Structure formats: C-alpha cells, structure tokens
N, C-alpha and C positions, 0 to 999 in steps of 0.2 A: 140540211135543216138543223141537225144536231148542234153544230158549232154555233149557229145563230141563237138557238134556244139556250145553250150553255152560257153564251155571252150575255144574253138578256137576264138570265138568272143571277149571274155574277154582278151585273149592274144593280139589280134589285137588292141583292144582299148588301152591297156597298152603301146604297142609299139608305137601307134600313139601319145599317150600323151607324152611319152619319147622323141619322135622326135620333138614335139612342144616345149618341155622344152629346148632341145638343141638349137632349132632355136631361142628361146627367148634369150638365153645366147650368141648368136652370131648375127652379122649383120653389117650394115654400121655405120660408125661414131665411135668416141672414146671420145666424150665430157665428159661422166660421168667418164671414166677412168682418163682423164686428170684432171677433177675437184677434184676427190678424191686424186690423186697424189699431186696436188698443196697444198691441205690441210695438208697432211702428212708432206710435205717438210716445210711448214710454222711452224708447231708445233715443228718439230725437231730442226729447227734453233733457235726457242725460248728457247727450253729446254737446248740447248748447253750453252747459255749465262747465264741461271739461275743457273748454277753450281758454279758461282763465288759468294763468300761471302765477304762482307766488313770486314776486320780484326778488331776484338774487342780488340785493344791494345792501350796503350798510344801513343800520337802523336810522341814521340821520337823514338818509335819502329816501326812506320808505314812503313818506307822504307824497313826495314828488313822483315816485315810481308808480304808486297807485293812481295818482292823478293822470298819469300818462295813459292809463287804461280806461279813461272816461268814455271814449268813443265805443270801445268794446262793451262797456257796461250798459250804455244807452241802447246799443243794438241788441244786446242780450235781453234787456227788459222789454223791448219792442217785440222781439222774437218769441217771448213767452206768450204772445197771443196764440201760439201753437196750442196752448192749453185751452184757449177760447174755442179754437176749431175742434178740439176733442169734444168739448161740450156740445157744439153745434152738431157734429157728426153723431154723437150719442142721441141727441134729441131728434134729429131727422130719422134715424133708424128705429126710433120707437114707433114710427108710423109707416115704415117700409116693411112690408110683410113677405115679399118674395124677391126673386132675382132671376136674371138670365145672363147669357154670355156678355152682352153689351154692358150691363150694369157692373159685372165683375171687372171688366176692363176699365171702365170709367173710374171705379173705386181704386183700382191699382194705379192709374195715372194720378189720381188725387194723392195717394200715398207717396208716389214718386216725387211730387212737388213738395210734399211735407218733409220727406227724408232728405231733400237737397238743401233745406234751409240752413243747417250748420255751416255750409261752405260760404254762401254770401255773407252770413253773419260774421264769420271770421275775417273775410275780406274787408268789410267795412270797419271792423274793429282794428284792423292792422293799418289800413290806408286812409279811411275817412275822406275819400274824394267823391266828386260828383258821379263819376263812373261807377264807383263802388256802391253808392246809394242806388243808382239806377238798376244795377244787377239785383240788389237786395229787394227793391220795390217790385221789380218785374216778377221775382219769385213769389211774392205775396199776391200779386195780381193773378198769377196762375193758380195759386192755392184756392183763392176765392172763386175764380171762374170754374175750376174743375169741381169744387164742392157743390156749387150751384148746378152744374151740369149733371152730377149724380142725382140730385133731387129732382131736377126738371125731367130727366129721362124716366125716373121711377114713377113720377106722376103720370106722364104720357103713356107709359107702358102698362099702367094699371096695377102697379106693385104697392100702392099705398092703401091704408085701410079706409073704412067708410067715414071716419071722422074728418077726413080731408076732402073738401069739395074743390071745385075749380078756382073759386075766388081765394080760398086759403092757399092753394098751391101757388098761385100767381104772386100773392103778397109775400110768401116765404121766399120765393125765387128772387123777388126784388130786394128783400133784406140781404140775401146772400151776395148781392152785387155792391152793397154799400162799401165794404172794405176794398175790393178791387178799384172802384172809382176813386176812393180817397188816396190810394197808393199811386194811381196814375197821376192824380193832382200833385202828389208829393214830388214826382219826377219833374214836373213842370216847375214847381217851386224851387227845386234844387238848382235849376239853371240860373236862378237869381240869388238864392241864399241857401247854402247847404245847412246851416244851423236851423233855419226855419223849417226846412224839409224834415228834419228829425222830429219836429213837434207836430207836423201836419197830420200824422195818423191819429192823434188825439181827437180829431174831428169825428172819428168813428163813434166815440162815446155819445155825444149829443145826437148824432144822426140815428143811432140805434134807439135812443130814448124816444125820439120823434116817431120812429117807425112803430114802436110798441104802443104809444098813445093812439096812433092812427089805427093800428090793427084792432085795438080794444073798441074804439068807437065804431069801426066799420063792421066788425063781426059780432061784437057784444059777447065775446067768448074769452075764456082764459084757459090756455093749454100749455103744453110743454115748450112750445116755441116762444113763449113770451118770458120765460124765466131767465135763463142765463146763457144767451148766445153771445 
C-alpha cells in the first residue's frame, strides 16, 4: 500500500505544481505584455528605416539613384502602418484587464508577425515583383488576423472590462479584419497590375472611416476605439 500511496501523493504534488504554474501565467493586469509589445514595435520601426542606404554614386547620378529606390520607399511608407497597429494594440489593451497562457501566446504570435515585417519590406524594395508583393501582403494579413485573434480571445475569455459589451466586441473584431481583407484583395490585384496593387491598401482609409460612422450610429458612443486605429 505504501508505494501506491506515495505514488498518489506524488501525482497530487505534480498536479498542484502545474496548477500553480498555470496560475502564475495568468492573472490581472497586462503591463508586462504591453511593455514587451512596445519594445518590439520600436525595434521594428527602427529596422524599417535602416534598410535605406545612401547611394554611392557621383552627384550627377544621385537623382537617378534615389529614383531607383522608389519601390523601397513605397513599401517603407506602407509598412509604417506598423505604427497604426501600435495604436490599435494600445487602444485594445486599454480595455483588456487580465490575461492567461493562451492570451500570452496569441500576443507573442502577433509580435512575431510584426517583427517579421522588415524582411518582406526589403524583398519588395529590392525586387518589386508579384511574388515579392504576395509575401509582403501575406505578412500584413497575418498581422491583422493575429491582432484580431488577441482581441477576440480576450473578449470570449472575459478579460475585457465592463465598458465592452458583446456588440462592441463583435464590431471591433470586424474592424480588425478590414486590413487583412484589403491586403488579400491586393494580392488578387497584383496578378493583373503590380502598380495598382501598391495603392490598393489605401482602401483601408475610407473603409475605416465607414466603420467609425457605422459604429457611432449603432452604439451612440465615443470611446478609445474610434480615435486613431
């Protein structure tokens, strides 16, 4: 009987320890998640601009050499939407009051997609092909989908504060999918015209405006999610 009892006690001890570990990975507050996220965003924004190199050419050829970087410049300007996602992330976490292991991992996956952006940005700046744009756009699709997944999980798991009801949560999730849908559309457009695909993401601006107007009429409220996502 003693070995059986000892084995049972050992199993209970391990289960208790696992429960404590899970509890440690969850709890109130998101300060550390936000701090790490802010750091990743700052590094990515810095890496994006470091892709530019001053052309090593005679002064007479400088305008042409700078013109050759047109594709890189356009992709850089589009990639600065990373700053937009920082605002979105900040706004969402104003209403996320707790976390658990799953939310931690979802946020890490979101940061992974953000931190990868300098690579496809440099690819499209160097090659400017349909394939390069597809890689670039897919990265942004993942960024948007993962950011929305963070919010959707937080609302389902009960980690949002009382200001957010079910209708608000659903509308905000829909807003998060605007950017991924537009970038998927840009991939389709790129099969016909790469130049037009570069400008397709500009559709995000009027679509966001339409969402804000609809949200205001539907909820009759003004909160952090309407300001600058």
